[in-house]
One Martini backbone bead per residue (centre of mass of N, CA, C, O) as a GRO file, in nm:
protein
  497
    1UNK     BB    1   0.095   0.038   0.024
    2UNK     BB    2   0.043   0.364  -0.057
    3UNK     BB    3   0.056   0.667   0.024
    4UNK     BB    4  -0.178   0.939   0.094
    5UNK     BB    5  -0.242   1.255  -0.015
    6UNK     BB    6  -0.419   1.504   0.133
    7UNK     BB    7  -0.608   1.719   0.271
    8UNK     BB    8  -0.674   2.057   0.424
    9UNK     BB    9  -0.916   2.110   0.699
   10UNK     BB   10  -0.968   2.284   0.976
   11UNK     BB   11  -0.666   2.192   1.092
   12UNK     BB   12  -0.681   1.914   0.919
   13UNK     BB   13  -0.703   1.630   0.786
   14UNK     BB   14  -0.858   1.540   0.458
   15UNK     BB   15  -0.976   1.277   0.266
   16UNK     BB   16  -1.250   1.270   0.152
   17UNK     BB   17  -1.500   1.116  -0.080
   18UNK     BB   18  -1.335   1.021  -0.294
   19UNK     BB   19  -1.156   0.786  -0.545
   20UNK     BB   20  -0.951   0.977  -0.668
   21UNK     BB   21  -0.624   0.937  -0.814
   22UNK     BB   22  -0.261   1.002  -0.812
   23UNK     BB   23   0.054   0.966  -0.890
   24UNK     BB   24   0.370   0.957  -0.717
   25UNK     BB   25   0.695   1.052  -0.842
   26UNK     BB   26   1.021   0.969  -0.875
   27UNK     BB   27   1.228   1.111  -1.116
   28UNK     BB   28   1.502   0.946  -1.050
   29UNK     BB   29   1.347   0.645  -1.076
   30UNK     BB   30   1.027   0.603  -1.163
   31UNK     BB   31   0.878   0.569  -0.899
   32UNK     BB   32   0.610   0.493  -0.695
   33UNK     BB   33   0.541   0.664  -0.373
   34UNK     BB   34   0.230   0.755  -0.425
   35UNK     BB   35  -0.069   0.930  -0.349
   36UNK     BB   36  -0.326   1.153  -0.466
   37UNK     BB   37  -0.589   1.329  -0.402
   38UNK     BB   38  -0.893   1.392  -0.587
   39UNK     BB   39  -1.105   1.627  -0.598
   40UNK     BB   40  -1.422   1.700  -0.563
   41UNK     BB   41  -1.661   1.919  -0.537
   42UNK     BB   42  -1.738   1.859  -0.241
   43UNK     BB   43  -1.455   1.890  -0.127
   44UNK     BB   44  -1.409   2.179  -0.196
   45UNK     BB   45  -1.649   2.289  -0.034
   46UNK     BB   46  -1.549   2.208   0.242
   47UNK     BB   47  -1.289   2.383   0.235
   48UNK     BB   48  -1.427   2.655   0.178
   49UNK     BB   49  -1.608   2.655   0.427
   50UNK     BB   50  -1.380   2.675   0.628
   51UNK     BB   51  -1.270   2.948   0.531
   52UNK     BB   52  -1.535   3.104   0.570
   53UNK     BB   53  -1.567   3.051   0.876
   54UNK     BB   54  -1.280   3.185   0.955
   55UNK     BB   55  -1.282   3.482   0.864
   56UNK     BB   56  -1.413   3.675   1.074
   57UNK     BB   57  -1.205   3.623   1.303
   58UNK     BB   58  -0.947   3.693   1.138
   59UNK     BB   59  -1.023   3.981   1.059
   60UNK     BB   60  -1.060   4.058   1.384
   61UNK     BB   61  -0.776   4.017   1.418
   62UNK     BB   62  -0.514   4.155   1.520
   63UNK     BB   63  -0.217   4.263   1.393
   64UNK     BB   64  -0.049   4.168   1.626
   65UNK     BB   65  -0.138   3.868   1.614
   66UNK     BB   66  -0.076   3.809   1.324
   67UNK     BB   67   0.229   3.877   1.344
   68UNK     BB   68   0.304   3.668   1.549
   69UNK     BB   69   0.236   3.417   1.377
   70UNK     BB   70   0.435   3.492   1.144
   71UNK     BB   71   0.688   3.471   1.314
   72UNK     BB   72   0.659   3.180   1.399
   73UNK     BB   73   0.660   3.064   1.110
   74UNK     BB   74   0.938   3.167   1.039
   75UNK     BB   75   1.102   3.019   1.256
   76UNK     BB   76   1.017   2.728   1.174
   77UNK     BB   77   1.114   2.739   0.883
   78UNK     BB   78   1.409   2.804   0.937
   79UNK     BB   79   1.464   2.544   1.112
   80UNK     BB   80   1.302   2.329   0.879
   81UNK     BB   81   1.377   2.362   0.563
   82UNK     BB   82   1.520   2.088   0.504
   83UNK     BB   83   1.261   1.921   0.491
   84UNK     BB   84   1.130   2.059   0.251
   85UNK     BB   85   1.355   2.013   0.045
   86UNK     BB   86   1.329   1.698   0.048
   87UNK     BB   87   1.048   1.688  -0.062
   88UNK     BB   88   1.095   1.836  -0.330
   89UNK     BB   89   1.311   1.640  -0.444
   90UNK     BB   90   1.138   1.377  -0.434
   91UNK     BB   91   0.903   1.503  -0.638
   92UNK     BB   92   1.062   1.692  -0.853
   93UNK     BB   93   1.417   1.658  -0.859
   94UNK     BB   94   1.563   1.871  -0.752
   95UNK     BB   95   1.819   1.983  -0.601
   96UNK     BB   96   1.875   2.061  -0.280
   97UNK     BB   97   1.994   2.347  -0.319
   98UNK     BB   98   1.751   2.443  -0.490
   99UNK     BB   99   1.526   2.382  -0.282
  100UNK     BB  100   1.646   2.572  -0.067
  101UNK     BB  101   1.633   2.829  -0.233
  102UNK     BB  102   1.325   2.830  -0.264
  103UNK     BB  103   1.265   2.859   0.038
  104UNK     BB  104   1.423   3.123   0.086
  105UNK     BB  105   1.253   3.300  -0.114
  106UNK     BB  106   0.983   3.251   0.035
  107UNK     BB  107   1.072   3.369   0.310
  108UNK     BB  108   1.093   3.663   0.226
  109UNK     BB  109   0.779   3.698   0.217
  110UNK     BB  110   0.729   3.638   0.511
  111UNK     BB  111   0.903   3.871   0.616
  112UNK     BB  112   0.737   4.088   0.480
  113UNK     BB  113   0.463   4.016   0.626
  114UNK     BB  114   0.563   4.100   0.915
  115UNK     BB  115   0.532   4.422   0.790
  116UNK     BB  116   0.234   4.478   0.680
  117UNK     BB  117   0.105   4.686   0.867
  118UNK     BB  118   0.222   4.936   0.719
  119UNK     BB  119   0.057   4.866   0.439
  120UNK     BB  120  -0.238   4.891   0.605
  121UNK     BB  121  -0.256   5.174   0.608
  122UNK     BB  122  -0.423   5.461   0.635
  123UNK     BB  123  -0.621   5.759   0.607
  124UNK     BB  124  -0.635   6.111   0.756
  125UNK     BB  125  -0.883   6.378   0.756
  126UNK     BB  126  -0.924   6.671   0.911
  127UNK     BB  127  -1.165   6.887   0.832
  128UNK     BB  128  -1.248   6.876   0.527
  129UNK     BB  129  -1.497   6.974   0.649
  130UNK     BB  130  -1.704   7.095   0.858
  131UNK     BB  131  -1.664   6.868   1.096
  132UNK     BB  132  -1.527   6.675   0.875
  133UNK     BB  133  -1.417   6.345   0.837
  134UNK     BB  134  -1.159   6.168   0.637
  135UNK     BB  135  -1.124   5.810   0.565
  136UNK     BB  136  -0.907   5.523   0.510
  137UNK     BB  137  -0.932   5.168   0.441
  138UNK     BB  138  -0.807   4.826   0.463
  139UNK     BB  139  -0.951   4.517   0.352
  140UNK     BB  140  -1.031   4.212   0.339
  141UNK     BB  141  -1.188   3.980   0.122
  142UNK     BB  142  -1.137   3.666   0.211
  143UNK     BB  143  -1.150   3.400   0.047
  144UNK     BB  144  -0.867   3.246  -0.115
  145UNK     BB  145  -0.701   3.139  -0.413
  146UNK     BB  146  -0.429   2.897  -0.486
  147UNK     BB  147  -0.260   2.824  -0.795
  148UNK     BB  148   0.002   2.591  -0.837
  149UNK     BB  149   0.296   2.472  -0.948
  150UNK     BB  150   0.550   2.226  -0.984
  151UNK     BB  151   0.831   2.390  -0.979
  152UNK     BB  152   0.718   2.560  -0.699
  153UNK     BB  153   0.577   2.421  -0.415
  154UNK     BB  154   0.666   2.669  -0.219
  155UNK     BB  155   0.731   2.957  -0.335
  156UNK     BB  156   0.471   3.032  -0.482
  157UNK     BB  157   0.273   3.025  -0.245
  158UNK     BB  158   0.462   3.233  -0.087
  159UNK     BB  159   0.382   3.481  -0.261
  160UNK     BB  160   0.082   3.484  -0.117
  161UNK     BB  161  -0.013   3.371   0.175
  162UNK     BB  162   0.123   3.568   0.368
  163UNK     BB  163  -0.028   3.826   0.280
  164UNK     BB  164  -0.314   3.724   0.299
  165UNK     BB  165  -0.300   3.658   0.607
  166UNK     BB  166  -0.195   3.931   0.717
  167UNK     BB  167  -0.461   4.085   0.595
  168UNK     BB  168  -0.715   3.865   0.676
  169UNK     BB  169  -0.728   3.616   0.522
  170UNK     BB  170  -0.821   3.326   0.363
  171UNK     BB  171  -0.702   2.989   0.253
  172UNK     BB  172  -0.672   2.812  -0.077
  173UNK     BB  173  -0.471   2.545  -0.180
  174UNK     BB  174  -0.372   2.437  -0.518
  175UNK     BB  175  -0.168   2.207  -0.600
  176UNK     BB  176   0.017   2.007  -0.753
  177UNK     BB  177  -0.005   1.663  -0.828
  178UNK     BB  178   0.308   1.604  -0.858
  179UNK     BB  179   0.384   1.797  -0.572
  180UNK     BB  180   0.193   1.791  -0.273
  181UNK     BB  181   0.349   1.774   0.017
  182UNK     BB  182   0.436   2.064   0.086
  183UNK     BB  183   0.152   2.173   0.164
  184UNK     BB  184   0.117   2.000   0.423
  185UNK     BB  185   0.362   2.090   0.570
  186UNK     BB  186   0.273   2.389   0.587
  187UNK     BB  187   0.013   2.339   0.743
  188UNK     BB  188   0.148   2.220   0.998
  189UNK     BB  189   0.314   2.471   1.060
  190UNK     BB  190   0.081   2.667   1.104
  191UNK     BB  191  -0.035   2.517   1.344
  192UNK     BB  192   0.223   2.537   1.522
  193UNK     BB  193   0.208   2.867   1.509
  194UNK     BB  194  -0.127   2.931   1.568
  195UNK     BB  195  -0.318   2.902   1.347
  196UNK     BB  196  -0.622   2.904   1.280
  197UNK     BB  197  -0.861   2.721   1.192
  198UNK     BB  198  -0.916   2.772   0.830
  199UNK     BB  199  -0.700   2.975   0.715
  200UNK     BB  200  -0.535   2.710   0.619
  201UNK     BB  201  -0.574   2.539   0.305
  202UNK     BB  202  -0.607   2.216   0.128
  203UNK     BB  203  -0.650   2.118  -0.223
  204UNK     BB  204  -0.654   1.845  -0.405
  205UNK     BB  205  -0.590   1.833  -0.770
  206UNK     BB  206  -0.756   1.934  -1.062
  207UNK     BB  207  -0.977   2.072  -1.271
  208UNK     BB  208  -1.212   2.033  -1.072
  209UNK     BB  209  -1.092   2.222  -0.853
  210UNK     BB  210  -1.048   2.474  -1.020
  211UNK     BB  211  -1.339   2.525  -1.114
  212UNK     BB  212  -1.460   2.554  -0.829
  213UNK     BB  213  -1.289   2.803  -0.745
  214UNK     BB  214  -1.404   2.975  -0.984
  215UNK     BB  215  -1.718   2.936  -0.900
  216UNK     BB  216  -1.705   2.996  -0.610
  217UNK     BB  217  -1.842   3.262  -0.421
  218UNK     BB  218  -1.647   3.251  -0.167
  219UNK     BB  219  -1.427   3.318  -0.370
  220UNK     BB  220  -1.260   3.634  -0.425
  221UNK     BB  221  -0.973   3.514  -0.517
  222UNK     BB  222  -0.704   3.463  -0.765
  223UNK     BB  223  -0.391   3.283  -0.767
  224UNK     BB  224  -0.175   3.227  -1.053
  225UNK     BB  225   0.059   2.964  -1.183
  226UNK     BB  226   0.160   2.908  -1.538
  227UNK     BB  227   0.039   2.864  -1.821
  228UNK     BB  228  -0.100   3.056  -2.056
  229UNK     BB  229  -0.361   2.906  -2.125
  230UNK     BB  230  -0.447   2.876  -1.824
  231UNK     BB  231  -0.440   3.170  -1.747
  232UNK     BB  232  -0.661   3.256  -1.935
  233UNK     BB  233  -0.881   3.073  -1.815
  234UNK     BB  234  -0.868   3.181  -1.523
  235UNK     BB  235  -0.930   3.470  -1.587
  236UNK     BB  236  -1.194   3.448  -1.748
  237UNK     BB  237  -1.356   3.285  -1.529
  238UNK     BB  238  -1.309   3.451  -1.275
  239UNK     BB  239  -1.408   3.732  -1.377
  240UNK     BB  240  -1.693   3.629  -1.460
  241UNK     BB  241  -1.740   3.585  -1.127
  242UNK     BB  242  -1.607   3.856  -0.984
  243UNK     BB  243  -1.309   3.808  -0.956
  244UNK     BB  244  -0.993   3.844  -0.844
  245UNK     BB  245  -0.713   3.836  -1.079
  246UNK     BB  246  -0.394   3.657  -1.093
  247UNK     BB  247  -0.221   3.554  -1.395
  248UNK     BB  248   0.065   3.364  -1.446
  249UNK     BB  249   0.255   3.283  -1.711
  250UNK     BB  250   0.463   3.241  -1.947
  251UNK     BB  251   0.791   3.193  -2.126
  252UNK     BB  252   1.068   3.372  -2.318
  253UNK     BB  253   1.383   3.410  -2.224
  254UNK     BB  254   1.611   3.664  -2.288
  255UNK     BB  255   1.965   3.708  -2.371
  256UNK     BB  256   2.185   3.973  -2.411
  257UNK     BB  257   2.505   3.971  -2.590
  258UNK     BB  258   2.746   4.189  -2.608
  259UNK     BB  259   3.060   4.251  -2.735
  260UNK     BB  260   3.160   4.387  -2.441
  261UNK     BB  261   3.132   4.157  -2.284
  262UNK     BB  262   3.176   3.916  -2.039
  263UNK     BB  263   3.198   3.597  -2.152
  264UNK     BB  264   3.233   3.435  -1.893
  265UNK     BB  265   2.998   3.548  -1.739
  266UNK     BB  266   2.782   3.481  -1.951
  267UNK     BB  267   2.829   3.171  -1.961
  268UNK     BB  268   2.765   3.118  -1.672
  269UNK     BB  269   2.474   3.232  -1.684
  270UNK     BB  270   2.357   3.042  -1.899
  271UNK     BB  271   2.390   2.781  -1.736
  272UNK     BB  272   2.245   2.859  -1.472
  273UNK     BB  273   1.968   2.968  -1.623
  274UNK     BB  274   1.922   2.715  -1.820
  275UNK     BB  275   1.981   2.447  -1.602
  276UNK     BB  276   1.839   2.513  -1.368
  277UNK     BB  277   1.609   2.294  -1.280
  278UNK     BB  278   1.598   2.186  -1.575
  279UNK     BB  279   1.446   2.458  -1.687
  280UNK     BB  280   1.197   2.468  -1.457
  281UNK     BB  281   1.153   2.794  -1.523
  282UNK     BB  282   1.008   3.110  -1.567
  283UNK     BB  283   1.325   3.240  -1.548
  284UNK     BB  284   1.456   3.104  -1.766
  285UNK     BB  285   1.704   3.085  -1.997
  286UNK     BB  286   1.631   3.010  -2.354
  287UNK     BB  287   1.778   3.271  -2.491
  288UNK     BB  288   2.067   3.350  -2.674
  289UNK     BB  289   2.179   3.670  -2.778
  290UNK     BB  290   2.419   3.721  -3.027
  291UNK     BB  291   2.620   4.001  -3.085
  292UNK     BB  292   2.779   3.975  -3.355
  293UNK     BB  293   3.116   3.821  -3.343
  294UNK     BB  294   3.071   3.626  -3.062
  295UNK     BB  295   2.928   3.351  -3.097
  296UNK     BB  296   3.144   3.128  -3.115
  297UNK     BB  297   3.277   3.192  -2.845
  298UNK     BB  298   3.025   3.168  -2.661
  299UNK     BB  299   2.943   2.874  -2.732
  300UNK     BB  300   3.208   2.745  -2.638
  301UNK     BB  301   3.183   2.836  -2.340
  302UNK     BB  302   2.908   2.708  -2.280
  303UNK     BB  303   2.982   2.417  -2.351
  304UNK     BB  304   3.213   2.371  -2.157
  305UNK     BB  305   3.034   2.407  -1.903
  306UNK     BB  306   2.796   2.206  -1.968
  307UNK     BB  307   2.978   1.941  -1.969
  308UNK     BB  308   3.020   1.965  -1.639
  309UNK     BB  309   2.746   1.886  -1.586
  310UNK     BB  310   2.575   1.706  -1.337
  311UNK     BB  311   2.358   1.439  -1.384
  312UNK     BB  312   2.111   1.363  -1.122
  313UNK     BB  313   2.044   1.289  -0.819
  314UNK     BB  314   1.939   1.531  -0.586
  315UNK     BB  315   2.061   1.375  -0.319
  316UNK     BB  316   2.334   1.423  -0.424
  317UNK     BB  317   2.607   1.564  -0.643
  318UNK     BB  318   2.437   1.705  -0.828
  319UNK     BB  319   2.345   1.977  -1.045
  320UNK     BB  320   2.119   1.811  -1.205
  321UNK     BB  321   1.811   1.697  -1.256
  322UNK     BB  322   1.525   1.587  -1.342
  323UNK     BB  323   1.236   1.557  -1.477
  324UNK     BB  324   0.912   1.534  -1.362
  325UNK     BB  325   0.836   1.361  -1.625
  326UNK     BB  326   0.825   1.150  -1.887
  327UNK     BB  327   0.644   1.326  -2.076
  328UNK     BB  328   0.817   1.583  -2.051
  329UNK     BB  329   1.082   1.472  -2.146
  330UNK     BB  330   0.984   1.395  -2.428
  331UNK     BB  331   0.889   1.670  -2.517
  332UNK     BB  332   1.166   1.812  -2.499
  333UNK     BB  333   1.318   1.620  -2.687
  334UNK     BB  334   1.146   1.685  -2.947
  335UNK     BB  335   1.266   1.973  -2.991
  336UNK     BB  336   1.551   1.888  -3.062
  337UNK     BB  337   1.468   1.742  -3.327
  338UNK     BB  338   1.320   1.986  -3.456
  339UNK     BB  339   1.562   2.170  -3.477
  340UNK     BB  340   1.736   1.991  -3.658
  341UNK     BB  341   1.524   1.968  -3.892
  342UNK     BB  342   1.536   2.298  -3.933
  343UNK     BB  343   1.878   2.360  -3.916
  344UNK     BB  344   2.000   2.333  -3.659
  345UNK     BB  345   2.262   2.320  -3.410
  346UNK     BB  346   2.393   2.051  -3.218
  347UNK     BB  347   2.616   2.099  -2.961
  348UNK     BB  348   2.435   1.971  -2.721
  349UNK     BB  349   2.310   1.641  -2.626
  350UNK     BB  350   2.084   1.542  -2.372
  351UNK     BB  351   1.974   1.254  -2.475
  352UNK     BB  352   2.278   1.111  -2.401
  353UNK     BB  353   2.288   1.106  -2.114
  354UNK     BB  354   2.477   1.010  -1.808
  355UNK     BB  355   2.326   0.939  -1.534
  356UNK     BB  356   2.318   0.972  -1.166
  357UNK     BB  357   2.086   0.718  -1.169
  358UNK     BB  358   1.814   0.590  -1.252
  359UNK     BB  359   1.718   0.419  -1.535
  360UNK     BB  360   1.402   0.544  -1.496
  361UNK     BB  361   1.464   0.821  -1.525
  362UNK     BB  362   1.410   1.178  -1.623
  363UNK     BB  363   1.638   1.229  -1.853
  364UNK     BB  364   1.810   1.547  -1.934
  365UNK     BB  365   2.052   1.717  -2.063
  366UNK     BB  366   2.226   1.955  -2.158
  367UNK     BB  367   2.122   2.193  -2.423
  368UNK     BB  368   2.255   2.307  -2.743
  369UNK     BB  369   2.128   2.550  -2.987
  370UNK     BB  370   2.227   2.658  -3.294
  371UNK     BB  371   2.095   2.864  -3.533
  372UNK     BB  372   1.839   3.001  -3.447
  373UNK     BB  373   1.511   3.072  -3.548
  374UNK     BB  374   1.197   3.234  -3.513
  375UNK     BB  375   1.039   2.976  -3.678
  376UNK     BB  376   1.109   2.782  -3.462
  377UNK     BB  377   0.988   2.582  -3.211
  378UNK     BB  378   1.235   2.623  -3.014
  379UNK     BB  379   1.147   2.931  -3.002
  380UNK     BB  380   0.829   2.972  -2.978
  381UNK     BB  381   0.829   2.772  -2.746
  382UNK     BB  382   0.766   2.655  -2.428
  383UNK     BB  383   0.971   2.406  -2.298
  384UNK     BB  384   1.074   2.353  -2.000
  385UNK     BB  385   1.396   2.303  -2.023
  386UNK     BB  386   1.748   2.208  -2.095
  387UNK     BB  387   1.721   2.448  -2.339
  388UNK     BB  388   1.956   2.631  -2.543
  389UNK     BB  389   1.921   2.899  -2.747
  390UNK     BB  390   2.089   3.039  -3.040
  391UNK     BB  391   2.087   3.374  -3.142
  392UNK     BB  392   2.172   3.578  -3.417
  393UNK     BB  393   2.288   3.919  -3.415
  394UNK     BB  394   2.397   4.226  -3.559
  395UNK     BB  395   2.229   4.401  -3.339
  396UNK     BB  396   2.075   4.563  -3.089
  397UNK     BB  397   1.812   4.621  -3.249
  398UNK     BB  398   1.757   4.326  -3.331
  399UNK     BB  399   1.741   4.215  -3.044
  400UNK     BB  400   1.509   4.399  -2.941
  401UNK     BB  401   1.297   4.317  -3.156
  402UNK     BB  402   1.280   4.025  -3.080
  403UNK     BB  403   1.168   4.063  -2.798
  404UNK     BB  404   0.922   4.256  -2.858
  405UNK     BB  405   0.783   4.036  -3.057
  406UNK     BB  406   0.730   3.864  -2.826
  407UNK     BB  407   0.456   3.740  -2.652
  408UNK     BB  408   0.650   3.744  -2.422
  409UNK     BB  409   0.718   3.925  -2.074
  410UNK     BB  410   0.892   3.836  -1.818
  411UNK     BB  411   1.213   3.796  -1.880
  412UNK     BB  412   1.543   3.958  -1.883
  413UNK     BB  413   1.877   4.024  -2.034
  414UNK     BB  414   2.196   4.199  -2.004
  415UNK     BB  415   2.532   4.193  -2.147
  416UNK     BB  416   2.751   4.450  -2.019
  417UNK     BB  417   2.988   4.753  -2.003
  418UNK     BB  418   2.753   4.953  -2.100
  419UNK     BB  419   2.561   5.182  -1.951
  420UNK     BB  420   2.402   5.294  -2.188
  421UNK     BB  421   2.293   5.029  -2.299
  422UNK     BB  422   2.149   4.937  -2.039
  423UNK     BB  423   1.956   5.182  -2.010
  424UNK     BB  424   1.821   5.152  -2.287
  425UNK     BB  425   1.710   4.864  -2.237
  426UNK     BB  426   1.532   4.920  -1.983
  427UNK     BB  427   1.352   5.119  -2.151
  428UNK     BB  428   1.278   4.946  -2.431
  429UNK     BB  429   1.191   4.693  -2.308
  430UNK     BB  430   0.906   4.449  -2.319
  431UNK     BB  431   0.946   4.382  -1.986
  432UNK     BB  432   0.901   4.321  -1.644
  433UNK     BB  433   1.197   4.178  -1.603
  434UNK     BB  434   1.528   4.306  -1.542
  435UNK     BB  435   1.870   4.231  -1.632
  436UNK     BB  436   2.211   4.341  -1.535
  437UNK     BB  437   2.416   4.096  -1.523
  438UNK     BB  438   2.145   3.927  -1.465
  439UNK     BB  439   1.973   3.626  -1.537
  440UNK     BB  440   1.759   3.623  -1.268
  441UNK     BB  441   1.522   3.880  -1.215
  442UNK     BB  442   1.422   3.829  -0.911
  443UNK     BB  443   1.264   3.997  -0.695
  444UNK     BB  444   1.225   4.127  -0.419
  445UNK     BB  445   0.971   4.127  -0.178
  446UNK     BB  446   0.945   4.460  -0.194
  447UNK     BB  447   0.862   4.400  -0.457
  448UNK     BB  448   0.759   4.268  -0.780
  449UNK     BB  449   0.608   3.994  -0.960
  450UNK     BB  450   0.609   4.037  -1.320
  451UNK     BB  451   0.477   4.051  -1.640
  452UNK     BB  452   0.410   4.074  -1.976
  453UNK     BB  453   0.170   4.016  -2.168
  454UNK     BB  454   0.153   3.656  -2.183
  455UNK     BB  455   0.260   3.661  -1.862
  456UNK     BB  456  -0.008   3.843  -1.784
  457UNK     BB  457  -0.323   3.836  -1.603
  458UNK     BB  458  -0.374   4.135  -1.512
  459UNK     BB  459  -0.277   4.426  -1.283
  460UNK     BB  460  -0.119   4.230  -1.072
  461UNK     BB  461   0.136   4.148  -0.889
  462UNK     BB  462   0.351   3.977  -0.698
  463UNK     BB  463   0.386   4.085  -0.417
  464UNK     BB  464   0.437   4.319  -0.224
  465UNK     BB  465   0.249   4.597  -0.257
  466UNK     BB  466   0.066   4.462  -0.472
  467UNK     BB  467  -0.022   4.226  -0.287
  468UNK     BB  468  -0.165   4.394  -0.074
  469UNK     BB  469  -0.367   4.518  -0.275
  470UNK     BB  470  -0.498   4.251  -0.378
  471UNK     BB  471  -0.580   4.148  -0.059
  472UNK     BB  472  -0.730   4.433  -0.074
  473UNK     BB  473  -0.975   4.687   0.012
  474UNK     BB  474  -1.121   4.993  -0.015
  475UNK     BB  475  -1.229   5.238   0.231
  476UNK     BB  476  -1.447   5.520   0.269
  477UNK     BB  477  -1.488   5.772   0.535
  478UNK     BB  478  -1.751   5.984   0.645
  479UNK     BB  479  -1.739   6.210   0.938
  480UNK     BB  480  -2.007   6.316   1.170
  481UNK     BB  481  -2.084   6.452   1.452
  482UNK     BB  482  -2.312   6.566   1.644
  483UNK     BB  483  -2.474   6.872   1.503
  484UNK     BB  484  -2.725   7.105   1.519
  485UNK     BB  485  -2.625   7.296   1.276
  486UNK     BB  486  -2.693   7.039   1.058
  487UNK     BB  487  -2.980   7.053   1.048
  488UNK     BB  488  -3.227   6.970   0.841
  489UNK     BB  489  -3.371   7.020   0.530
  490UNK     BB  490  -3.158   6.922   0.226
  491UNK     BB  491  -3.160   6.849  -0.128
  492UNK     BB  492  -2.896   6.930  -0.183
  493UNK     BB  493  -2.587   6.891  -0.283
  494UNK     BB  494  -2.317   6.814  -0.133
  495UNK     BB  495  -2.085   7.037   0.029
  496UNK     BB  496  -1.767   7.171   0.069
  497UNK     BB  497  -1.694   7.411   0.360
   0.00000   0.00000   0.00000
């Protein structure tokens, strides 16, 4: 009998009433290690009802008490984050150091949320009109849904739920069914930190669970991260039901390497950003745009470094782990073949990698494809694997036009020693997050994460001050205490005097 990962409702595990399950697989061995319950509509409703029932009391809990719980959660997470990293590696496949880095970046948002009281301040104007005071406050929305992807089972939910909870909302998390255990570990940690039952809940599942969260009137907002087609679906259906929605979609992140760049630094960055977490990052660099006559030298340097990357089981000393499923591994490998058939040059072929792991693991090594053109599927599609395409551009203008013409606008980078070129690029590029000699420009928690174009649906980015704004709504109050001089009937439009 394999263990079953269940839901979490009202402060305790909830087995659900359905009998649908999905396998949980260790990507490094290909073996099934457990099952995850797949919620039916009634299961989702039970979890949502728990969140709705807990909301009034949590909304009315003082900011001081909410902050105290958040601090306790932060301390427990910091002390035990190694446990969470091991869970992530076991189910996702990324190496332990990468999993721990994911938890650390998520913890930054928890720490930001510990100071959210400052960002929840209102405004007050005394005597705006004669003996009339006007002030504004921000209040929580109610129960909110978080639908997160497989590639960051801890960090992405932590982009949202710390701020939502600190602001007084209750939360229902729907994690990926591919690596669901991290969500239950986090739920148990919240309970240990003293969070009241029903404030943080987890519903495991697939499209059935997603659709019920989008339909259920008790859910007031949805935060989503995933592919662009599903982001569009979530945004369209959630907003049609009157919900506030932030739906972060896919990416095709370019790095421009100018002729004056430090090519050793740039090559290091392309390997780190292209092959870290087996390329299963929405901020991975998947296209290196070599400008001018540096392409041959740059490709040689990238390939030299990529050949030294050790692919294997993430619990060992590997640099890069497997892909998350066999189906995804095969899909990514098919793009390598398609690129070759289209006339691109395979500089390094990860399909032949000899991995240090199980023979049935979902292995694909670092892959470099040169002479890629914008009409090839290896360029147009989000591959989400360890495949780096090299596109050659004659000039800065050609490289910029290439990026701005792309339907995605999540992240980008430029490598140069020319400050003027860098400043021009940050001004002209149509992308939401920009790195200058930084390959993965994921902002700090006190800024916000989000792309442009088909990489974001909705007008609010994740975490930071925008996250606080997303999980609260404003209310303006005009107040005048009893004053006999203002009595009497007057049907004229009120004027401020």
